[in-house]
GUPAMAR-862104 format. One record per residue (C-alpha): x, y, z. Coordinates in steps of 0.05 Angstrom, whole numbers. Layout:
BEGIN
<r px="X" py="Y" pz="Z"/>
...
end
This chain:
BEGIN
<r px="26" py="-294" pz="-212"/>
<r px="-49" py="-294" pz="-216"/>
<r px="-101" py="-242" pz="-233"/>
<r px="-122" py="-230" pz="-160"/>
<r px="-77" py="-188" pz="-115"/>
<r px="-14" py="-227" pz="-101"/>
<r px="39" py="-223" pz="-48"/>
<r px="114" py="-217" pz="-49"/>
<r px="147" py="-227" pz="19"/>
<r px="220" py="-213" pz="36"/>
<r px="251" py="-250" pz="95"/>
<r px="314" py="-210" pz="111"/>
<r px="363" py="-189" pz="165"/>
<r px="363" py="-119" pz="135"/>
<r px="293" py="-90" pz="126"/>
<r px="325" py="-21" pz="119"/>
<r px="356" py="-43" pz="53"/>
<r px="291" py="-66" pz="21"/>
<r px="239" py="-17" pz="48"/>
<r px="263" py="47" pz="13"/>
<r px="269" py="11" pz="-54"/>
<r px="196" py="-11" pz="-52"/>
<r px="177" py="63" pz="-57"/>
<r px="212" py="70" pz="-125"/>
<r px="194" py="47" pz="-196"/>
<r px="171" py="-5" pz="-214"/>
<r px="152" py="-28" pz="-144"/>
<r px="104" py="29" pz="-127"/>
<r px="69" py="19" pz="-194"/>
<r px="52" py="-52" pz="-173"/>
<r px="20" py="-36" pz="-106"/>
<r px="-50" py="-42" pz="-134"/>
<r px="-33" py="-111" pz="-160"/>
<r px="15" py="-137" pz="-107"/>
<r px="22" py="-131" pz="-32"/>
<r px="94" py="-126" pz="-10"/>
<r px="114" py="-148" pz="60"/>
<r px="180" py="-150" pz="97"/>
<r px="195" py="-198" pz="154"/>
<r px="255" py="-184" pz="198"/>
<r px="290" py="-250" pz="210"/>
<r px="314" py="-225" pz="277"/>
<r px="242" py="-226" pz="302"/>
<r px="249" py="-302" pz="298"/>
<r px="316" py="-304" pz="333"/>
<r px="334" py="-344" pz="395"/>
<r px="347" py="-318" pz="466"/>
<r px="350" py="-248" pz="493"/>
<r px="395" py="-225" pz="437"/>
<r px="350" py="-255" pz="383"/>
<r px="408" py="-295" pz="354"/>
<r px="397" py="-319" pz="283"/>
<r px="465" py="-349" pz="267"/>
<r px="519" py="-393" pz="295"/>
<r px="590" py="-416" pz="282"/>
<r px="598" py="-473" pz="231"/>
<r px="595" py="-541" pz="265"/>
<r px="661" py="-577" pz="252"/>
<r px="698" py="-511" pz="239"/>
<r px="701" py="-461" pz="184"/>
<r px="695" py="-387" pz="170"/>
<r px="636" py="-340" pz="179"/>
<r px="570" py="-347" pz="215"/>
<r px="514" py="-392" pz="189"/>
<r px="440" py="-374" pz="189"/>
<r px="402" py="-421" pz="236"/>
<r px="352" py="-469" pz="206"/>
<r px="302" py="-461" pz="264"/>
<r px="298" py="-385" pz="254"/>
<r px="292" py="-392" pz="178"/>
<r px="238" py="-445" pz="184"/>
<r px="195" py="-405" pz="233"/>
<r px="199" py="-343" pz="188"/>
<r px="178" py="-383" pz="127"/>
<r px="120" py="-416" pz="163"/>
<r px="94" py="-348" pz="186"/>
<r px="100" py="-320" pz="116"/>
<r px="63" py="-379" pz="88"/>
<r px="5" py="-368" pz="136"/>
<r px="-10" py="-302" pz="101"/>
<r px="-9" py="-333" pz="31"/>
<r px="-61" py="-375" pz="-4"/>
<r px="-8" py="-412" pz="-43"/>
<r px="66" py="-397" pz="-37"/>
<r px="132" py="-408" pz="-73"/>
<r px="194" py="-401" pz="-29"/>
<r px="259" py="-377" pz="-61"/>
<r px="326" py="-379" pz="-25"/>
<r px="378" py="-329" pz="-50"/>
<r px="448" py="-358" pz="-48"/>
<r px="510" py="-370" pz="-92"/>
<r px="496" py="-444" pz="-100"/>
<r px="428" py="-433" pz="-133"/>
<r px="408" py="-436" pz="-206"/>
<r px="436" py="-375" pz="-242"/>
<r px="379" py="-327" pz="-259"/>
<r px="357" py="-325" pz="-332"/>
<r px="300" py="-289" pz="-367"/>
<r px="265" py="-356" pz="-374"/>
<r px="264" py="-363" pz="-298"/>
<r px="236" py="-292" pz="-292"/>
<r px="181" py="-308" pz="-343"/>
<r px="163" py="-371" pz="-305"/>
<r px="158" py="-333" pz="-238"/>
<r px="115" py="-278" pz="-268"/>
<r px="66" py="-330" pz="-294"/>
<r px="67" py="-368" pz="-229"/>
<r px="-1" py="-365" pz="-193"/>
<r px="34" py="-370" pz="-125"/>
<r px="56" py="-316" pz="-78"/>
<r px="131" py="-307" pz="-76"/>
<r px="171" py="-312" pz="-11"/>
<r px="244" py="-291" pz="-17"/>
<r px="292" py="-315" pz="37"/>
<r px="353" py="-271" pz="34"/>
<r px="419" py="-303" pz="53"/>
<r px="469" py="-267" pz="97"/>
<r px="536" py="-278" pz="133"/>
<r px="566" py="-346" pz="114"/>
<r px="502" py="-372" pz="84"/>
<r px="447" py="-420" pz="103"/>
<r px="450" py="-482" pz="147"/>
<r px="444" py="-538" pz="96"/>
<r px="378" py="-560" pz="127"/>
<r px="346" py="-493" pz="106"/>
<r px="343" py="-518" pz="34"/>
<r px="290" py="-568" pz="56"/>
<r px="242" py="-509" pz="63"/>
<r px="258" py="-475" pz="-3"/>
<r px="220" py="-492" pz="-67"/>
<r px="281" py="-468" pz="-106"/>
<r px="344" py="-428" pz="-95"/>
<r px="371" py="-376" pz="-143"/>
<r px="437" py="-340" pz="-154"/>
<r px="443" py="-276" pz="-194"/>
<r px="513" py="-293" pz="-218"/>
<r px="581" py="-322" pz="-203"/>
<r px="603" py="-270" pz="-153"/>
<r px="593" py="-258" pz="-79"/>
<r px="550" py="-204" pz="-47"/>
<r px="541" py="-188" pz="27"/>
<r px="469" py="-212" pz="28"/>
<r px="412" py="-237" pz="-14"/>
<r px="372" py="-172" pz="-7"/>
<r px="395" py="-139" pz="-72"/>
<r px="387" py="-204" pz="-112"/>
<r px="316" py="-210" pz="-85"/>
<r px="300" py="-140" pz="-108"/>
<r px="333" py="-153" pz="-175"/>
<r px="288" py="-214" pz="-187"/>
<r px="227" py="-176" pz="-163"/>
<r px="242" py="-118" pz="-210"/>
<r px="249" py="-167" pz="-269"/>
<r px="185" py="-203" pz="-250"/>
<r px="144" py="-139" pz="-242"/>
<r px="163" py="-117" pz="-313"/>
<r px="127" py="-178" pz="-340"/>
<r px="62" py="-164" pz="-303"/>
<r px="8" py="-125" pz="-342"/>
<r px="-7" py="-57" pz="-312"/>
<r px="62" py="-44" pz="-282"/>
<r px="97" py="-12" pz="-342"/>
<r px="68" py="50" pz="-373"/>
<r px="74" py="20" pz="-443"/>
<r px="45" py="-50" pz="-442"/>
<r px="90" py="-74" pz="-500"/>
<r px="155" py="-48" pz="-470"/>
<r px="172" py="-114" pz="-436"/>
<r px="163" py="-153" pz="-501"/>
<r px="217" py="-109" pz="-533"/>
<r px="268" py="-116" pz="-477"/>
<r px="333" py="-153" pz="-485"/>
<r px="325" py="-228" pz="-475"/>
<r px="249" py="-223" pz="-484"/>
<r px="251" py="-273" pz="-542"/>
<r px="308" py="-316" pz="-516"/>
<r px="373" py="-314" pz="-477"/>
<r px="413" py="-290" pz="-538"/>
<r px="363" py="-235" pz="-556"/>
<r px="394" py="-166" pz="-544"/>
<r px="354" py="-102" pz="-552"/>
<r px="369" py="-65" pz="-617"/>
<r px="410" py="0" pz="-618"/>
<r px="369" py="62" pz="-600"/>
<r px="379" py="137" pz="-611"/>
<r px="346" py="202" pz="-589"/>
<r px="361" py="276" pz="-589"/>
<r px="408" py="308" pz="-606"/>
<r px="415" py="282" pz="-677"/>
<r px="488" py="302" pz="-677"/>
<r px="535" py="302" pz="-618"/>
<r px="609" py="317" pz="-628"/>
<r px="628" py="270" pz="-685"/>
<r px="572" py="221" pz="-673"/>
<r px="507" py="224" pz="-713"/>
<r px="440" py="188" pz="-712"/>
<r px="435" py="144" pz="-775"/>
<r px="397" py="183" pz="-829"/>
<r px="353" py="124" pz="-846"/>
<r px="321" py="127" pz="-776"/>
<r px="298" py="198" pz="-790"/>
<r px="270" py="181" pz="-859"/>
<r px="201" py="161" pz="-835"/>
<r px="203" py="101" pz="-882"/>
<r px="181" py="40" pz="-841"/>
<r px="209" py="-9" pz="-893"/>
<r px="278" py="23" pz="-894"/>
<r px="279" py="28" pz="-818"/>
<r px="260" py="-45" pz="-811"/>
<r px="315" py="-64" pz="-860"/>
<r px="365" py="-23" pz="-821"/>
<r px="350" py="-60" pz="-756"/>
<r px="345" py="-128" pz="-790"/>
end
């Protein structure tokens, strides 16, 4: 994402899920850098009931999100962006990794998240996504939480969002997919039969480094 104020847009059937979260950390810390916007997919629905889904053609379970509604929502979102990158959230997408997060945070395009729901997307929706991402091999009720998860991870990489600018570089996976953050301790020094290692209280940088290495 670029140096000028960027946008992150959520296209969702459940604005009430996303809106309160945007008032919490780290989202509110990013409001001077990023404009957040929520589009209710039902505003692009069809007929008097604003229908956004239909039964699977040829039979099957669940209700499928309509391609026409998804396309109209994406096109409107794009109109407010200088340059956009559209991400569909669904189980069949690429499984999220830190490398993907890093790439999105360095992307100079505005991000548009299209949150799946019900039985998923009409296959033709994928024509309008630049990529599609999964957050793991399990099923959720919608793509709203995955979209927020990805946004949270991306925001942590953007300068000015975290209080300590080097915090993100010390996070787990910051140096690679196998990189796990080192053990950490704080007060109290002793709790029940568990104690903080004495070397960490020594004040000796060399010994402390050797302990963690």
